[in-house]
N, C-alpha and C positions, 0 to 999 in steps of 0.2 A: 102343209109344208115344214120342212126343216128349217129351225131358225139358225142361221149362219152368220159369222162376223158381227156378233153383236156383244162381245164380250165385254162388260162394264169397266174391265180394267185396263182395256186398249183405248187410248185416246188419240185424238190426231197428231200432239206435238210429241216427236218420237226421236231415238236415236236414228243416225243415217244408216240406210242398207247396209247390211253387214254379214259375214258368215262367222262361223263359230271354230274354233280347233279342230281338227278331225276332219273335216270338209274335205274331199278330195277334189281338185282342181284340173281338169283337162289341160294338158300343156302338149308343145311340141317335144318333149320327153317323157311323155305319160302322164299318168296321173300322179298329182303332188300334193300333199297335204296343204292347206291354204297358210298354216303358220310357217311354212317352209319356203314358201315363195319369196321373191327380191323382185327389187325393182331390175329391169332389164329381161326377167323373164319371160316368155312369149307362151300366150294363153289362146286356147282354142275359143275362135267366135265363129256365130253362126252366119253372119253376114260378111266378113272381111278376113276370113283366114285366121293365122296365127297374129297374134299382137302383143306388143311389148307392152309389159307392166310400166308405168310412169311412175306410180307413186303407192305406197303402202302404207295405212295407218293402223292403230288396234287403240282398245279401250276396254279395261276391266272394270265391272261393276260387283262389289262384294254384296255380301248378303244383307247388309244395313241398306246399300243403296237400292237394292232390288224391293226390299219391305218399304223403303218411303216411296219409290216409282214404281208399284206393279207392273205399269204401262210398257216398263222397260225389259220383262221377261220376255225371254225368247220363244219364237213358235217351233213346234216339231212336228215335221211331215214324215209320217212313217213310211217305211219302205213301201212302194207301191200303191200309196194314196193318192197319187196325182193320175193312176191310170197307166195301162201297158208296160207295169212293172218298174215304173218311175215314182219318186227316185229308187235307186238299185239299194241302196242302205238309208237309215233314217237321215233326215237331214233338218239341220238346225240353225235357225237365221233369226236376225232381229224382225221386229214387229213390222217395219215398212219395209222390207226386203220382197222386191218382186218376183214374183214366179211367172213362167209362160204358160199362159192357158191357151189351149189349141183345140178347139170344138166348132160345130155348128151353132150353137146358140151364141156363143161370142161373134160369129158373123151374121147372125140376125140382130145383136143389141147393136153392134159396133161397126159392122160394114166390113170388119176383117176377121178373118176366124183366129188370129194370134193377137193376143193383147198380154200386157204385162199387170200383175195385179199383186197389191201387197198381202204378204202372207197373212197379216191380220185380219184381212176381210174373210180368209177361208177357214178359219176358227169355225169347228162346231161340224164341218163336213168330216165322214169317216176318216179316221187316222190323223187328224190334223189337230192339235191342242195346244194350249200354254203349257210350255214345260216348268211347271212349278217344281218339279222334283231338283232343279238345278239351283244349288245353294248360291252359285255366284257363277259369272260367265265371263268371257274375253271375247269382244265382238273385234273382226278383223275386217276391213275393206280395202280394195284395189282400183286404181284409177287407170285407165286406158285413154288413149286416145280417141275420145267420143264413148257414148254410150254404146253398150254392146251387149249382147246375149251371149253367156259363157255356159260350161256344163260344169255343174257341182253335185257329186255325187250320182253322176249320171242322168241329173235334172237339169231341164234348161232355165236359168235364172239370169239376173241381170249384173252388168258390173257398177261401181259406183257412180251414180249419176248426179252431175252437180248442179241440179234445179236448185230454185231457192230454198224449198223446205228442206231438202237434203242438207245444205249447207248450213242452215240451223242445227242440225243433228249432232254436226262435227264439233270437238272441242275447239277452244279459241286459239290455241297454239297450231294444232292441226290446221286450222283454216288459215290461219296467216301463213304458215307454210304454203299450201297449196296458191295463195295469193300471188306468193313471191314467185314461185316457181312456174305456175302456168297462169298467169294473168289473162289471157285470151280465154281461157275457158270459163273463168268467173264473170268476165265482163258480158258474157251472153250464154244462156242455158245452152247445152247442146242439143242436138237434135236428138226425141227418144229414139229407142231400138226398134220401139213398136208404140200403138196406143197405150196411153196410161189411165185406165178408170179409176176414178177415186170415189172415196165415200160411198153414197147412196147408190152408184152405179154399180160400184166394185162388190157391194155386198147383195145387191138385186143378180148379178152374174151368178154367185155362188150358190144363191138360192134357188135360181131355175136349173141349176145343175142338180142340186138335191132334189128337189120337185121331180124334176125328169129321170132321175137315178142314172145320170149321164156322168162319166169319168171327165176330169179336167183337161186331161191329153188323150184325144183321139187319133 
């Protein structure tokens, strides 16, 4: 059985789910690079049509920061690595960023064919690696009115989810801004767009796909 999702550099305390510059996000104006999005832009979502961006934040990590905290290094999902031609081009995200998995294996494990799994748990599957070649990284996240599945480089991934763990990964100033602008979102975590397997179960899901040679998006 393939060992996946057990990279010792990737720990449970991470930066919030984020994209990196160059990631193309599906909007009502076509694909737009994530770094060019602004509040008010309408992003495609799987379940609720086009939704306006409420807030955008970013954080830069230089080489020194990544050397000190290698668990913050981004994850690269190579073109086609998820199956069925997705993503359409390499997708680079933060370790916690969740990717939509759609498979019969997920259905057997969780009672739902679609689940959202952190990219770090998929490391070790073909084409999914820690991007150690990146000397520095800028992470960009955007908030919608509720957790949603969006399209990034042709793959379905998540918008920023304001659960307790995600809030820990947001810098203090940004967290204070979100609290001021959207107190109702902080007061109670939004309903997740799909089930969110964590830790051991997320890794087990990846292992079963590897052992059965099944794609993550069927």
